[in-house]
N, C-alpha and C positions, 0 to 999 in steps of 0.2 A: 504493500500500500504506500509506503514511504517513497518508493521509486516513482510511482505515478504522481504523487504530490509534488515531488521535486521537478518532474517533467512538466507538470502543469504550471508550476511557478516560473520555470524557464521560458515556456511558450508565452505565458502572459506578459512577462517582462520584455520578451522579444516583440510581441505585438504592440505594447505601449511605446516601445522605442521607434518602431517603424510603422505606426498605425496608418498613416496617410498612404504609404506605398502599398501596404498589404491590402487595405480596403479597396484601393484602385484596381489591383491585380485580381482580387476576388470578384469584384463587380464585372470586370472584363470577362473573366472565365464564365460567370453565370450568364452574361448577355450572349456570349458566343454559343454556349450550349442552348440557350433559348432559340436563337435564330436558326441554329442547325436542326433542332427538333421540328421547328415550323417548316423548314425547307424539306425535311425528309417526310413529313406527314402530308402536307398540302402544297408541295413545291411545284406548282404548275408553270410559273414564269421563270424561264432559265436565266433571265437577266438579273433577277433578285437573288438567285442562288449562287451567283459568282462570289468567290471567296473574298475578292477585294471589297465588295459591297458589305459582306458580313463583317469583315474586319473594321471597316469604317463605322458601321452601326454599333459594333461592340465597343469601340473606343469612345464614341459619343456617349454611350450608356455608362461607361466607367467613370466619367467625370460629371455626371448629372444625377439628380435624385431618382429614386426607384420608380416614381410615377412616370418619368420619361421613358424608362425601359418598357413599361406596360403600354404606353402610347405607341412607341416604335414597333413593338411586337404586334399590336393591333393593326398598324398601317401595313406592315409586311404581310400579315395574313390577308388583309383586304386586297392588297396588290396581287397576290397569288389567285385569289378567288375572282377578281376582276378579269384577269387574263383568261380564266376558264369560262366565266359567264358574267356578263354585266348585270343581268337580272339577279343572279344569286348574290352578287357583291352588294347590291342595295339592301337585301335582306340582312346580310351579315353586318353591314354598317349600322343598321338600326339596332340590332341586338347588342353589338359591341358598344355603341354609344350609350345605350341604357345602362349597361353594366359599368362602363367607365365613369359616367357622371355619378352613379350611385356609389362607386368606390371612392372617387375623389371627395365626395361630400362627407362621408363618414370615417373612412380609414385611409387617409392619404399617405401614411407612413408604412403601410403594410403592402406595398406594391409587390414585393417578392412572394407574398403568399399566393397572389393571383397567378403568378407565373410558375411557382413551384408545384402546384397541384397537377397541371397537365404534364410537366416534365417528369415528376416522380411517378405518374401513372405508367409511363413507358418503362420505368425501372421496377414497377410492381410494388413500390413502397409509398403510396400517396398518404398513408395513414399517419406518417410522421408529422405532417403539417398540422392537423388538429391537435395532436398530443403536445407538440412544442408550443403552439399558440395558447393552449390551455395552461401551460406552465409559465409563460412569460408575458402573455397579453391579457386582454379582457374579453368578455363575451361578445363585444362588438366585432371581434375578428371573425365572427361567423359570416359577415358580409363578404370580405374578400375570399374566404374559403368557398362560399357558394358560387361566387363569380368564377373561380378557378375550375370548379366542377362543371359549370355550364360551358366554359370554353372547351374543356376536354370533349364533352359530348357534342358540342357544335362542330368540332373538327371531324368527328366520326360521321355526322350527318352530311358534312360537305363532301367527304370521301365517297359516301353512297350516292349523293346527288350528282357527282361528277360522271357517273356511269349512265345517267339519263340523257336521252337525246332531246335537247330543248331547242326550239326555234324562237323567233322573236315575236310570235303571235301572242295575242292577249290570252288566248286559252292556255297556251303552254306556260306563260308567265304566271297565271293563277295556279296552274297545276304545280309548278315548282315552289311557289310561295306556300301553298297548302301542304306540300310534302315536307318542307323544312319546319314549318310551325308545328304541324301535327307530330313530327318525330321528336320535337323538343317537349311539347306540352303533354304528350301521351307516353312519354318515356318514364315508366315507373321506376326503373333503376336509377335514373338521374335524381328524382325526388327522394327516393329512399337513401341515396348516398348523401344528399344534402342534410337530411334529417339525422342520419347516423353521425356524420361529421359534426353537426351542431351539438348532439348529445355528448360526443367525446370531448369537445371543447368545454362544455358546461360542467361535466363530471370532473374533468381534470382541474378546471379552474377552482371550483368550490372546495374540493378536497385539499388542494395545495395551499389554500388560505386558512386551513384549520390550524389549531395551536398544538396539536400533538406532535411527538417526535417522528422524524422521517416522513413528514407530510408530503413532500414533493416526490419522494420515491414511491410512496403509496399511491399518489395521484397518477403517476405514470402507469403503475400496475392496474389501477381502476380504469383509466382511459383505454388501456390495451384490452382489458376484459370487455369493456363496453363495445369496443370495435369488433372483437371476435364474435360476441353474442349478437350484435346488431346485424352484421353482414351475414352471419350464419342463418339468422331468421330471414333476412332479405333474399339470400340466394336460394334457400329452400322454398320460399313463397313464390319467387319468380322462376323457379325451375332452372337455375343455372348452377347446379351442384358441382360442375366441373371446375369452378373457380374457388371452391372452399379450401382446398389444400394450399393453393398459391396465396389466398387471403390470410390464412393462419400464419404461414411462414413470413409473409410481408408484414403482418402486424407485430410479430415477435422481433423482426429486424428493426422495425420502426421504434419499438420500445427501447431496444439497445441503443439506437442512435440518439433517442431523446435523453437517456441516462448519461450518455457520453457528453452531450451538450450541457446537461445540468451539472455534471462534474466540473467542466471547465468554467461554467458560468458562476456557480456558487456551491461551496462545500462547507457543511456545518459540522461542528463537534458537539454531539448531543451528550457526551459524557461530562461536559463542563457547563451544563445548563444552570442558570442562576435565576432566582425569583426575587424581584425587587419591589418594595412597597414605599411609596412616598405620597405626599399630599401638597396641595397648594390652597389658595383661598376658596376655590370652588369645588375641587374634586379630590378624591382619594384614588391613587393609581396602583394597580397591580400589574407589574411588568414581568414578562418572561424573556430573559436575555439568553440567546444561543450564540456562542462565539463561532466565528469563522475559522476555518483551518487555513492558516497561512504558513507556509514552509519557506524558510530562508535558504537560498542556494548555498551549498557547502563551499567554503573558501579554502583553496589548497595553496599553501605557501611552500615554495620550493627554495631551499638554501643550497647554494653551490659552493663546494670546497675545492680549492686548488691543491691537489695532492702533491704535485711536484714542489710547490712552494713550501708546504708544510714539512716535507722531507728535508729540504735544504735548511729550514730553520732548526729542525731537530739536530741536524749534523753540527750546526754552529753551537747550539746549546750544549751538546755532548762534549765539546772541547776540541773538535777537529778544526774549527776556525776561530780560535780564541783571540787571535791577533786583530781580527776585523772589528770595526765599530758597528754595533747594532743600530738599526733604524728605530724610530718610535714604534712602528708596528711590531718589530721584532722584540722590543722591550716588553710590550704588552703580552706577546706570546710567551716570553720567558717567565713573566710573573705567573701566568696561568699554568705553565708547565711546572714551576716550583711548587705551587699550591697543590697540584695533582700529586707530585712526588711525596710531599709531606702527608697528604691524606692517605696515600697508599702505605707509607711506612708506619703511620699510627695504627692502621688496621692490622699490620703484621705484628706489631708489639702487643696489641691486645690479644691476638691469637697465642 
């Protein structure tokens, strides 16, 4: 355990020292992954898929707030859909605008949550998003989480609509519009996912705010259990039982990632809990104080000795160079040497 605590201390000190550069690099990597996932899932326009465009957009996202990344990701998605079908792009624009303004109004600082859900769906671990938001955010984070779920299922509907033969006639336009809207509004799995993710956030949030020991670790376990039971019920109800195994493994992996994030974010020493009572003119306070675990990096001091120099001094002190004048450094060494000889002789007399 001490090894992990020392590693945590070193990483945190390294992050504090190079915070600006690390955040910029991390934001660039996240943005690059976002645009690559969009291009691989709905990459219909070859011009937007060019690596130079992706790099420029990623660099722009690295030096701007997270809301800009969400906006750029939406524009790239709309550009791909527009290349496929102008009619379909209008529908996508309306849906994304509704979600974007809803997101900007309530949770402007949680832009990465909107992007993280579709990306982590491809990695089979989207459940880490509601667990982590329940640990470190408030229940209002349900809004960006729901927007992320809608984006993921919107991409799926776009992929299915791309196979349809659509003309510019009014009848085909209405048919495509009806197809997209019906697939979103009648998608029971979409709404069940939003409900379960909301429950995970609420359960994790309310348990981690409790005053008992290891509340945050128990909150992660409770959120994971809510996730497994909720999706188990949903998958059996919707007859998609082939996803149960992947869901359970993904939930457990999400719990481990959430605990790792919690470990680096905050570690408490529950063996040193103190209960404090004090009062002022209006209230009497009962306070529970839990100390944080802060480990100082071990300092290693290395002393170097010049062996050849010490041998030469010993030779002089033993009488081989009696005629030479000793320097100040040699005089100090002579005094230490005489004290050592006196100490050794006194021990021999005692024996």
